[in-house]
C-alpha positions in Angstrom: 124.3 48.7 118.2 121.1 50.1 119.6 122.4 53.8 119.0 123.2 53.2 115.3 119.7 53.4 113.9 118.9 56.5 116.1 122.2 58.1 114.8 121.4 57.5 111.3 117.8 58.8 111.7 119.1 61.8 113.3 121.8 62.4 110.6 118.9 62.2 108.0 116.7 64.5 109.9 119.5 67.1 110.3 120.3 66.9 106.6 116.7 67.3 105.6 116.1 70.1 108.2 118.9 72.1 106.4 117.8 71.5 103.0 114.5 72.6 101.1 113.0 71.7 97.8 110.2 74.0 96.6 107.4 71.9 95.4 103.5 72.3 95.6 101.5 69.5 97.2 98.3 70.4 95.4 95.6 68.0 94.5 93.0 68.2 91.7 90.0 70.2 93.2 92.1 72.4 95.5 91.6 76.1 95.2 93.2 79.2 96.8 93.2 82.9 96.6 95.9 85.5 96.1 96.1 89.1 96.5 98.5 91.1 94.3 99.5 94.7 94.9 101.7 96.5 92.2 103.6 99.5 93.6 105.0 102.3 91.3 107.0 105.3 92.4 108.7 107.4 89.8 110.7 110.6 90.6 110.1 111.8 87.1 106.2 111.4 87.2 105.4 111.5 91.0 101.8 112.4 90.1 101.5 108.8 88.8 102.8 107.2 91.9 100.4 104.7 93.5 99.1 101.1 93.9 97.1 98.6 91.9 95.4 95.7 93.9 93.8 92.7 92.5 92.7 89.3 93.7 93.4 86.1 91.8 91.3 82.9 92.1 93.2 79.7 91.4 91.7 76.3 90.9 93.5 73.1 90.5 92.2 71.2 87.3 94.7 68.5 87.2 97.4 67.1 89.3 99.4 64.1 88.4 103.1 62.9 88.3 103.6 64.9 85.1 102.6 68.2 86.7 99.6 70.5 87.3 97.1 72.3 85.4 95.6 75.4 86.9 92.8 77.9 86.2 94.0 81.3 87.0 91.2 84.0 87.2 92.0 87.7 87.8 89.3 89.5 89.6 88.5 93.3 89.6 91.3 95.5 90.5 91.3 98.7 92.5 93.6 101.6 91.9 94.4 104.4 94.4 95.6 106.8 91.8 93.9 106.9 88.3 96.9 108.5 86.7 98.6 105.0 86.9 96.3 103.6 84.3 96.1 106.6 81.9 98.7 105.0 79.6 96.6 103.7 76.6 99.0 100.8 76.0 98.9 99.6 79.7 95.0 100.2 79.9 94.5 98.0 76.7 96.7 95.2 78.0 94.9 95.3 81.4 91.5 95.1 80.0 92.3 92.6 77.3 92.0 89.6 79.7 88.8 90.7 81.6 86.9 87.6 82.3 89.5 85.5 80.6 91.1 82.6 82.7 94.6 81.6 82.1 95.2 77.9 81.9 98.6 77.5 83.5 100.7 74.5 83.0 103.2 73.6 85.8 105.8 70.8 85.7 105.9 68.0 88.4 107.9 70.3 90.7 105.5 73.3 90.0 107.8 75.1 87.7 106.0 77.3 85.2 105.8 75.7 81.6 103.3 78.0 79.8 99.8 78.3 79.0 97.5 75.6 77.6 95.3 78.3 76.1 98.3 80.4 74.8 96.9 80.8 71.4 93.4 82.2 72.6 95.2 84.4 75.1 97.6 85.8 72.5 94.6 86.4 70.1 92.8 88.5 72.8 95.8 90.6 73.6 96.5 91.2 69.9 92.9 92.2 69.3 93.1 94.7 72.3 96.4 96.0 70.9 94.8 96.5 67.4 91.8 98.4 68.9 94.0 100.6 71.0 96.2 101.5 68.0 93.1 102.3 66.0 91.9 104.7 68.6 95.5 106.0 69.0 95.8 106.8 65.3 92.6 108.9 65.3 94.7 111.5 67.3 97.3 112.1 64.3 96.1 113.8 61.1 99.5 113.2 59.4 99.3 109.5 58.0 103.1 109.3 58.1 103.3 110.3 61.8 100.4 107.8 62.4 102.3 105.0 60.9 105.5 105.9 62.6 103.8 105.6 66.0 101.9 102.5 65.2 105.1 100.8 63.9 107.0 101.7 67.0 104.3 100.5 69.5 104.0 97.2 67.5 107.9 96.8 67.8 107.9 97.5 71.4 104.8 95.6 72.3 105.4 92.5 70.4 103.2 89.2 70.9 106.0 87.8 73.0 106.2 91.0 75.3 102.5 91.0 75.6 102.2 87.4 76.7 105.1 88.1 79.1 103.2 90.9 80.8 100.0 88.8 80.9 101.6 85.9 82.6 104.1 88.1 84.8 102.0 87.5 88.0 101.9 83.8 87.4 105.6 83.6 86.9 106.3 85.7 89.9 104.3 83.4 92.1 105.9 80.0 90.8 109.4 81.4 90.1 111.2 79.3 92.9 109.2 76.2 92.3 111.6 73.1 91.6 114.6 74.8 93.1 116.5 72.8 95.9 118.5 74.9 98.4 120.4 74.4 101.5 120.7 76.8 104.5 124.0 78.7 104.7 124.7 78.0 100.9 123.6 80.6 98.7 123.0 79.8 95.2 124.5 82.2 92.7 123.7 81.8 89.0 124.3 83.9 85.7 120.8 84.4 84.1 119.0 86.4 81.2 116.2 88.5 82.1 113.6 90.3 79.9 115.0 93.9 79.1 113.0 96.7 80.7 113.5 98.8 77.5 112.0 97.2 74.3 112.6 93.6 73.6 115.6 91.2 74.1 117.3 90.1 77.4 119.6 91.6 79.8 122.4 89.7 81.4 122.3 89.4 85.3 123.6 87.7 88.4 121.1 86.2 90.6 121.5 85.0 94.2 119.1 83.1 96.2 119.5 82.2 100.0 117.5 80.0 102.4 117.5 82.3 105.5 115.5 80.3 108.0 113.3 77.3 108.1 111.1 75.4 110.6 108.4 72.7 110.4 105.8 74.9 109.0 107.6 77.6 106.9 110.8 78.8 105.3 112.0 82.3 104.6 114.1 83.0 101.5 115.6 85.9 99.9 117.1 86.8 96.5 118.9 89.7 94.7 119.4 90.3 91.1 122.3 92.5 89.9 122.3 93.6 86.1 124.8 94.5 83.7 124.7 98.4 84.0 126.6 99.1 80.9 124.5 96.8 78.7 121.3 98.5 80.4 122.6 101.9 79.4 123.0 100.9 75.9 119.7 99.4 75.5 118.0 102.6 77.0 120.0 104.7 74.5 118.7 102.7 71.6 115.3 102.7 73.1 115.0 106.3 73.5 116.6 106.9 70.0 113.6 105.1 68.6 111.1 107.1 70.6 112.6 110.3 69.2 112.9 108.7 65.6 116.6 109.1 65.7 118.6 106.9 63.5 121.8 107.0 65.7 122.1 106.3 69.3 123.6 109.0 71.5 127.2 109.2 71.8 127.2 109.0 75.5 124.4 106.6 76.7 122.5 107.5 80.0 124.2 106.0 83.0 121.7 103.6 84.5 121.6 101.2 87.3 119.1 98.4 88.1 118.8 95.9 90.9 116.0 93.4 92.2 115.3 92.2 95.7 112.9 89.7 97.0 111.7 88.1 100.1 109.6 85.0 100.2 107.7 83.1 103.0 106.9 79.6 102.0 104.2 77.5 103.5 105.7 73.8 103.7 102.3 72.3 104.2 100.9 73.2 100.8 104.1 74.0 98.9 102.9 77.5 98.3 104.1 80.9 98.8 102.3 82.7 101.6 104.0 86.0 101.1 106.2 87.5 98.3 107.8 90.9 98.3 109.6 91.9 95.1 111.2 95.3 94.5 113.0 96.7 91.5 114.9 99.9 91.6 116.1 101.8 88.5 118.4 104.8 89.0 120.1 107.1 86.8 121.7 110.5 86.1 119.6 113.7 86.8 118.0 112.1 90.0 116.2 109.5 88.1 114.8 107.0 90.7 111.9 104.5 89.8 110.7 101.8 92.1 108.4 99.0 91.0 107.0 96.5 93.7 105.0 93.5 93.8 103.4 92.2 97.1 101.6 88.9 97.0 99.8 87.4 99.8 98.1 84.1 100.1 94.6 85.1 101.3 92.9 81.7 101.4 94.9 78.4 101.2 93.5 74.9 100.1 91.1 74.0 103.0 91.7 70.8 104.8 88.2 69.9 104.2 88.9 69.7 100.5 91.4 66.9 101.2 89.1 64.4 103.0 
């Protein structure tokens, strides 16, 4: 009889030791800092390969059973190769939110819900896009050509796409929040992801695994495999638009794309201390493009903030 409570407690401990629910333990007033590094390597444009690094300050405005409200502020960024940001569309999107804090809404398990100030954020992005198109239009003397280019950019950089890019870092950091997973039992799910060419979504198979865990941290990994045939068809339609072609090529380009990610989870705060994401796109003719995101928790909520 004496052993039964001990055995029950041991069974509960063993079960919990093998299972993990990713959920932040943040409190109002907490703050932390992240470092984001974006990596670009493209065999077609090796002169534009490089890294963009930026620091993010996050402050918890609200924390209650309904969820969290965060102020997410991007600091100045540094670029090791100026060619990376010569693209006028990318430059306009990057500068649009300078000194503009995102008000991020998270659910009770820390899952990303959206922006409280989405309307204001969208307006700033649209204003930046309009200004960029006005500047770009001055480069064309033919009104028809100018109208065609403007129409194409507006289709490819819709308000939904712009908002998705503006919140990409936020969604990357909180992507696994709310998920419960057990060691030795990878979770496999069919998902839809934003397409890399134009708008729409692309079918994919997502696999997440809990690789190891102790009292302080956990390590997880994921892989995403995409439908290569649909990817090739999307690319065909996209490049037909760029060349003003009315018909897609008879033989769409053969493309393959895959994502991989590794996470280190801080169990004390329910925050990711390290994230490494890699997306590789390969195709005929030696095409090989790598996009990477490295995220580090540089300063976690201090223990002094909790007293």
